[in-house]
N, CA, C and O of each residue as an XYZ file, in Angstrom:
560
protein
N     108.891    121.042    120.389
C     110.211    120.851    119.831
C     110.130    119.838    118.686
O     109.543    118.766    118.835
N     110.709    120.180    117.572
C     110.736    119.258    116.432
C     111.877    118.282    116.572
O     112.884    118.553    117.226
N     111.695    117.143    115.944
C     112.717    116.090    115.926
C     113.973    116.607    115.235
O     113.870    117.225    114.175
N     115.153    116.374    115.802
C     116.413    116.869    115.183
C     116.617    116.321    113.759
O     117.095    117.029    112.872
N     116.239    115.024    113.559
C     116.403    114.465    112.219
C     115.518    115.177    111.206
O     115.920    115.349    110.055
N     114.329    115.592    111.605
C     113.417    116.309    110.711
C     113.965    117.704    110.396
O     113.837    118.180    109.267
N     114.569    118.355    111.380
C     115.162    119.668    111.127
C     116.272    119.559    110.091
O     116.335    120.369    109.166
N     117.151    118.566    110.235
C     118.216    118.347    109.276
C     117.670    118.018    107.885
O     118.142    118.551    106.881
N     116.671    117.134    107.839
C     116.039    116.759    106.593
C     115.484    117.976    105.854
O     115.734    118.156    104.662
N     114.739    118.798    106.561
C     114.114    119.987    105.953
C     115.174    120.952    105.403
O     115.011    121.527    104.327
N     116.260    121.115    106.163
C     117.344    121.998    105.710
C     117.999    121.443    104.440
O     118.248    122.192    103.495
N     118.275    120.151    104.413
C     118.904    119.542    103.228
C     117.973    119.687    102.021
O     118.415    120.073    100.938
N     116.693    119.380    102.205
C     115.738    119.504    101.099
C     115.681    120.921    100.579
O     115.681    121.132     99.367
N     115.632    121.904    101.474
C     115.597    123.304    101.032
C     116.833    123.691    100.214
O     116.718    124.405     99.219
N     117.971    123.239    100.615
C     119.203    123.605     99.887
C     119.161    122.971     98.505
O     119.466    123.646     97.521
N     118.793    121.700     98.396
C     118.732    121.071     97.071
C     117.675    121.795     96.211
O     117.952    122.093     95.050
N     116.513    122.077     96.729
C     115.478    122.771     95.964
C     115.909    124.160     95.541
O     115.582    124.584     94.432
N     116.633    124.885     96.382
C     117.080    126.217     96.043
C     118.065    126.185     94.877
O     118.057    127.091     94.042
N     118.910    125.159     94.807
C     119.920    125.093     93.757
C     119.370    124.415     92.478
O     119.590    124.908     91.372
N     118.670    123.310     92.635
C     118.285    122.497     91.480
C     116.824    122.532     91.143
O     116.442    122.069     90.068
N     115.972    123.067     92.020
C     114.560    123.178     91.774
C     113.744    122.035     92.394
O     114.253    120.937     92.624
N     112.491    122.321     92.651
C     111.603    121.308     93.252
C     111.402    120.100     92.350
O     111.207    118.987     92.840
N     111.446    120.305     91.048
C     111.218    119.199     90.114
C     112.412    118.233     90.025
O     112.328    117.204     89.353
N     113.521    118.565     90.702
C     114.696    117.721     90.733
C     114.963    117.144     92.096
O     116.034    116.590     92.342
N     113.985    117.270     92.999
C     114.156    116.870     94.403
C     113.026    115.930     94.832
O     111.848    116.260     94.690
N     113.388    114.783     95.346
C     112.393    113.771     95.758
C     112.780    113.234     97.123
O     113.945    113.270     97.520
N     111.763    112.728     97.841
C     111.992    112.031     99.099
C     110.858    111.052     99.308
O     109.873    111.082     98.569
N     110.971    110.206    100.275
C     109.978    109.195    100.654
C     109.842    108.083     99.600
O     110.060    106.915     99.921
N     109.490    108.416     98.368
C     109.418    107.399     97.286
C     110.214    107.932     96.086
O     110.274    109.138     95.846
N     110.806    107.027     95.362
C     111.520    107.395     94.154
C     110.523    107.917     93.117
O     109.356    107.524     93.129
N     110.966    108.786     92.236
C     110.051    109.338     91.207
C     109.559    108.233     90.253
O     110.115    107.136     90.198
N     108.528    108.557     89.529
C     107.961    107.645     88.555
C     108.921    107.379     87.412
O     109.811    108.179     87.127
N     108.723    106.235     86.759
C     109.471    105.930     85.560
C     109.198    107.021     84.538
O     108.059    107.459     84.378
N     110.221    107.448     83.861
C     110.079    108.511     82.862
C     110.448    109.895     83.391
O     110.467    110.862     82.630
N     110.740    109.997     84.687
C     111.166    111.270     85.253
C     112.491    111.639     84.621
O     113.355    110.788     84.409
N     112.641    112.929     84.319
C     113.878    113.355     83.668
C     115.029    113.418     84.666
O     114.846    113.719     85.846
N     116.210    113.126     84.153
C     117.453    113.173     84.900
C     118.134    114.499     84.665
O     117.855    115.138     83.651
N     119.012    114.951     85.543
C     119.364    114.364     86.824
C     118.355    114.723     87.912
O     117.582    115.670     87.764
N     118.367    113.961     89.000
C     117.540    114.333     90.153
C     118.230    113.845     91.426
O     119.070    112.946     91.412
N     117.824    114.496     92.540
C     118.261    114.123     93.873
C     117.134    113.416     94.603
O     115.962    113.742     94.418
N     117.493    112.451     95.430
C     116.522    111.733     96.274
C     117.074    111.678     97.682
O     118.146    111.123     97.922
N     116.332    112.260     98.612
C     116.731    112.208    100.027
C     116.241    110.898    100.613
O     115.038    110.660    100.723
N     117.188    110.052    100.986
C     116.853    108.681    101.324
C     116.927    108.388    102.802
O     116.199    108.974    103.603
N     117.812    107.476    103.159
C     117.884    106.895    104.479
C     118.306    107.954    105.517
O     119.079    108.874    105.248
N     117.752    107.759    106.700
C     118.079    108.636    107.838
C     118.262    107.750    109.068
O     117.431    106.889    109.359
N     119.346    107.974    109.772
C     119.638    107.268    111.029
C     119.877    108.261    112.112
O     120.611    109.229    111.912
N     119.289    108.059    113.240
C     119.442    108.976    114.379
C     119.809    108.149    115.607
O     119.168    107.145    115.917
N     120.854    108.596    116.296
C     121.289    107.969    117.549
C     121.141    108.970    118.677
O     121.800    110.009    118.680
N     120.280    108.664    119.631
C     120.057    109.561    120.769
C     120.775    109.042    122.000
O     120.939    107.839    122.201
N     121.200    110.004    122.823
C     121.785    109.660    124.122
C     121.235    110.570    125.182
O     121.328    111.794    125.079
N     120.656    109.969    126.210
C     120.103    110.731    127.283
C     121.202    111.223    128.165
O     121.989    110.437    128.691
N     121.265    112.543    128.337
C     122.228    113.179    129.263
C     121.457    113.564    130.513
O     120.267    113.269    130.627
N     122.124    114.216    131.442
C     121.463    114.570    132.690
C     120.169    115.356    132.527
O     119.143    115.013    133.114
N     120.232    116.447    131.698
C     119.086    117.306    131.527
C     118.635    117.471    130.072
O     117.796    118.322    129.774
N     119.187    116.665    129.176
C     118.842    116.826    127.763
C     119.166    115.560    126.988
O     119.645    114.569    127.539
N     118.895    115.624    125.725
C     119.209    114.502    124.807
C     120.180    115.046    123.752
O     119.961    116.135    123.222
N     121.219    114.326    123.450
C     122.183    114.673    122.410
C     122.354    113.479    121.516
O     121.955    112.372    121.879
N     122.939    113.674    120.353
C     123.158    112.556    119.466
C     123.680    112.936    118.119
O     124.182    114.038    117.895
N     123.543    111.978    117.216
C     124.018    112.151    115.843
C     122.944    111.759    114.850
O     122.038    110.980    115.148
N     123.077    112.332    113.644
C     122.149    112.047    112.561
C     122.990    111.758    111.333
O     123.906    112.513    111.008
N     122.675    110.650    110.642
C     123.301    110.357    109.359
C     122.175    110.410    108.337
O     121.156    109.742    108.512
N     122.336    111.179    107.289
C     121.319    111.363    106.260
C     121.980    111.038    104.924
O     123.063    111.546    104.633
N     121.344    110.201    104.111
C     121.892    109.823    102.819
C     121.115    110.511    101.702
O     119.888    110.428    101.646
N     121.827    111.180    100.826
C     121.247    111.847     99.658
C     121.779    111.104     98.419
O     122.982    110.881     98.286
N     120.875    110.734     97.533
C     121.251    110.046     96.285
C     121.074    111.020     95.123
O     120.222    111.908     95.145
N     121.918    110.817     94.102
C     121.854    111.627     92.900
C     121.930    110.649     91.717
O     122.804    109.783     91.679
N     121.022    110.792     90.765
C     121.057    109.957     89.566
C     121.089    110.824     88.328
O     120.396    111.838     88.238
N     121.908    110.407     87.373
C     121.942    111.032     86.038
C     122.083    109.971     84.969
O     122.657    108.906     85.196
N     121.554    110.279     83.805
C     121.677    109.352     82.683
C     122.829    109.788     81.758
O     123.026    109.203     80.693
N     123.565    110.790     82.160
C     124.709    111.269     81.388
C     125.988    110.563     81.840
O     126.857    111.171     82.465
N     126.091    109.280     81.517
C     127.180    108.471     82.001
C     128.531    108.902     81.463
O     129.559    108.641     82.088
N     128.543    109.557     80.317
C     129.814    110.030     79.734
C     130.194    111.434     80.241
O     131.208    112.003     79.836
N     129.347    111.979     81.145
C     129.610    113.305     81.678
C     129.751    113.204     83.184
O     129.043    113.878     83.932
N     130.657    112.369     83.618
C     130.880    112.146     85.070
C     131.221    113.468     85.756
O     130.825    113.692     86.900
N     131.942    114.331     85.074
C     132.298    115.617     85.659
C     131.086    116.463     86.038
O     131.128    117.181     87.037
N     130.010    116.391     85.260
C     128.799    117.141     85.613
C     128.188    116.571     86.884
O     127.723    117.325     87.739
N     128.184    115.245     87.018
C     127.647    114.628     88.219
C     128.459    115.085     89.450
O     127.902    115.483     90.474
N     129.781    115.014     89.310
C     130.659    115.485     90.379
C     130.393    116.921     90.734
O     130.343    117.273     91.913
N     130.219    117.765     89.727
C     129.982    119.187     89.942
C     128.636    119.429     90.624
O     128.559    120.238     91.549
N     127.583    118.752     90.192
C     126.270    118.904     90.838
C     126.338    118.510     92.327
O     125.785    119.193     93.189
N     127.016    117.415     92.597
C     127.147    116.963     93.991
C     127.982    117.956     94.802
O     127.686    118.209     95.970
N     129.038    118.523     94.176
C     129.885    119.497     94.829
C     129.093    120.766     95.165
O     129.238    121.325     96.252
N     128.250    121.216     94.216
C     127.439    122.424     94.476
C     126.556    122.233     95.686
O     126.430    123.135     96.514
N     125.928    121.041     95.800
C     125.059    120.793     96.944
C     125.882    120.790     98.246
O     125.523    121.445     99.224
N     127.002    120.030     98.230
C     127.821    119.966     99.463
C     128.358    121.351     99.847
O     128.373    121.717    101.022
N     128.796    122.111     98.840
C     129.347    123.449     99.136
C     128.261    124.347     99.780
O     128.523    125.075    100.737
N     127.076    124.270     99.238
C     125.968    125.091     99.818
C     125.671    124.682    101.217
O     125.374    125.533    102.055
N     125.737    123.403    101.509
C     125.514    122.962    102.885
C     126.617    123.435    103.803
O     126.351    123.887    104.917
N     127.864    123.337    103.345
C     129.016    123.831    104.137
C     128.926    125.335    104.319
O     129.253    125.842    105.392
N     128.488    126.068    103.285
C     128.432    127.528    103.390
C     127.230    128.046    104.161
O     127.215    129.192    104.609
N     126.214    127.188    104.314
C     125.044    127.621    105.086
C     125.452    127.759    106.552
O     126.560    127.386    106.937
N     124.585    128.273    107.323
C     124.859    128.396    108.754
C     125.302    127.019    109.275
O     124.666    126.008    108.978
N     126.351    126.989    110.022
C     126.803    125.735    110.572
C     125.798    125.158    111.589
O     125.708    123.941    111.750
N     125.077    126.000    112.243
C     124.053    125.553    113.169
C     122.698    125.598    112.461
O     122.207    126.672    112.112
N     122.124    124.469    112.261
C     120.844    124.366    111.552
C     119.748    124.414    112.607
O     119.445    123.401    113.237
N     119.149    125.592    112.802
C     118.156    125.730    113.827
C     116.757    125.529    113.244
O     116.533    125.658    112.041
N     115.848    125.215    114.127
C     114.459    125.059    113.700
C     114.021    126.444    113.215
O     114.154    127.432    113.937
N     113.509    126.507    112.013
C     113.116    127.814    111.402
C     111.693    128.186    111.692
O     111.190    129.169    111.148
N     111.027    127.429    112.535
C     109.642    127.729    112.926
C     109.645    128.871    113.939
O     110.194    128.735    115.032
N     109.038    129.983    113.580
C     109.072    131.164    114.427
C     108.282    130.984    115.733
O     108.382    131.820    116.631
N     107.505    129.913    115.843
C     106.671    129.685    117.029
C     107.378    128.851    118.088
O     106.746    128.416    119.051
N     108.677    128.621    117.927
C     109.396    127.814    118.902
C     110.260    128.712    119.748
O     110.550    129.849    119.377
N     110.674    128.191    120.895
C     111.481    129.008    121.813
C     112.941    129.002    121.376
O     113.349    128.226    120.511
N     113.710    129.882    121.992
C     115.127    130.025    121.651
C     115.992    128.849    122.157
O     117.147    128.706    121.757
N     115.431    128.032    123.021
C     116.223    126.895    123.519
C     115.982    125.634    122.680
O     116.150    124.514    123.164
N     115.592    125.829    121.431
C     115.381    124.755    120.474
C     116.662    123.915    120.285
O     117.779    124.420    120.400
N     116.467    122.656    119.999
C     117.585    121.761    119.723
C     118.437    122.345    118.593
O     117.915    122.800    117.576
N     119.771    122.322    118.795
C     120.689    122.813    117.812
C     121.262    121.664    117.011
O     121.701    120.662    117.576
N     121.258    121.808    115.691
C     121.768    120.768    114.792
C     123.042    121.322    114.136
O     123.030    122.416    113.573
N     124.111    120.575    114.212
C     125.402    121.011    113.634
C     125.772    120.072    112.495
O     125.821    118.853    112.664
N     126.037    120.671    111.312
C     126.485    119.852    110.165
C     128.003    119.649    110.397
O     128.751    120.605    110.604
N     128.423    118.371    110.352
C     129.806    118.032    110.636
C     130.633    117.750    109.394
O     131.697    118.342    109.212
N     130.151    116.841    108.526
C     130.956    116.462    107.356
C     130.093    115.731    106.331
O     128.939    115.385    106.580
N     130.706    115.512    105.167
C     130.030    114.752    104.097
C     131.042    113.835    103.441
O     132.216    114.184    103.319
N     130.591    112.665    103.019
C     131.382    111.777    102.179
C     130.549    111.475    100.954
O     129.320    111.446    101.016
N     131.241    111.246     99.814
C     130.451    110.979     98.616
C     131.190    109.966     97.741
O     132.408    109.809     97.823
N     130.418    109.295     96.911
C     130.965    108.347     95.942
C     130.033    108.281     94.740
O     128.855    108.625     94.838
N     130.567    107.836     93.605
C     129.777    107.690     92.399
C     129.911    106.209     91.945
O     131.004    105.647     91.883
N     128.745    105.619     91.635
C     128.686    104.218     91.243
C     128.020    104.092     89.887
O     127.169    104.908     89.532
N     128.401    103.078     89.128
C     127.653    102.712     87.944
C     126.356    102.052     88.348
O     126.336    101.268     89.297
N     125.270    102.348     87.653
C     123.961    101.811     87.993
C     123.323    101.252     86.750
O     123.036    101.996     85.813
N     123.096     99.962     86.722
C     122.475     99.329     85.569
C     121.059     98.758     85.953
O     120.621     97.735     85.426
N     120.404     99.440     86.851
C     119.106     98.951     87.346
C     117.962     99.305     86.389
O     116.831     98.860     86.588
N     118.244    100.091     85.364
C     117.221    100.430     84.352
C     117.764    100.061     82.989
O     118.916     99.649     82.854
N     116.926    100.212     81.985
C     117.340     99.896     80.611
C     118.398    100.869     80.129
O     119.168    100.568     79.217
N     118.430    102.046     80.754
C     119.429    103.073     80.394
C     120.529    103.101     81.462
O     120.214    103.186     82.649
N     121.807    103.032     81.078
C     122.864    103.122     82.065
C     122.810    104.464     82.834
O     122.537    105.516     82.257
N     123.075    104.392     84.130
C     123.025    105.601     84.969
C     124.321    105.720     85.775
O     125.090    104.769     85.913
N     124.526    106.931     86.301
C     125.516    107.161     87.320
C     124.726    107.432     88.597
O     123.760    108.195     88.574
N     125.120    106.824     89.700
C     124.424    106.981     90.951
C     125.415    107.561     91.969
O     126.370    106.900     92.377
N     125.167    108.792     92.359
C     125.965    109.435     93.397
C     125.335    109.206     94.751
O     124.114    109.258     94.902
N     126.176    108.951     95.731
C     125.685    108.746     97.095
C     126.457    109.706     97.992
O     127.688    109.687     98.030
N     125.714    110.547     98.716
C     126.311    111.549     99.614
C     125.849    111.236    101.016
O     124.653    111.302    101.301
N     126.757    110.903    101.886
C     126.480    110.627    103.285
C     126.740    111.913    104.098
O     127.845    112.454    104.079
N     125.709    112.388    104.805
C     125.848    113.607    105.594
C     125.816    113.245    107.081
O     125.066    112.368    107.509
N     126.640    113.935    107.845
C     126.741    113.672    109.260
C     126.487    114.913    110.082
O     127.129    115.940    109.866
N     125.562    114.838    111.021
C     125.167    115.951    111.890
C     125.273    115.519    113.357
O     125.228    114.332    113.680
N     125.414    116.508    114.224
C     125.244    116.258    115.662
C     124.191    117.192    116.185
O     123.924    118.234    115.587
N     123.584    116.826    117.306
C     122.592    117.717    117.892
C     122.691    117.660    119.413
O     123.157    116.684    120.000
N     122.236    118.740    120.014
C     122.204    118.838    121.462
C     121.080    119.770    121.901
O     120.888    119.985    123.097
């Protein structure tokens, strides 16, 4: 059985890559200086487990970051973030392990909701917009 947080992570990464391409999707470490904007970065992950009588259930919070150098085109940033969230909402609500070698009683991951915000980012020589999308899942 795969970790529920990893199942959610893989699903989120696949959706971003399908819409925006592999060259616009990063995780684990931020891309190198000089990487073209915009791009998504799959960042922090928090998992809360609770032992039940015969199983484990819990929640997963996954943070996705979006950066663009088009600070005067805030609408494009909002639209790119909306495309990602819409695809996640439109995907199967139950995010199952897609590994064909696992049994049917695999842990079920349910996407619950998303919150997002856009911040000014002056951490580089070029002004940026930094979108933050918080994703919430449950599993059982």
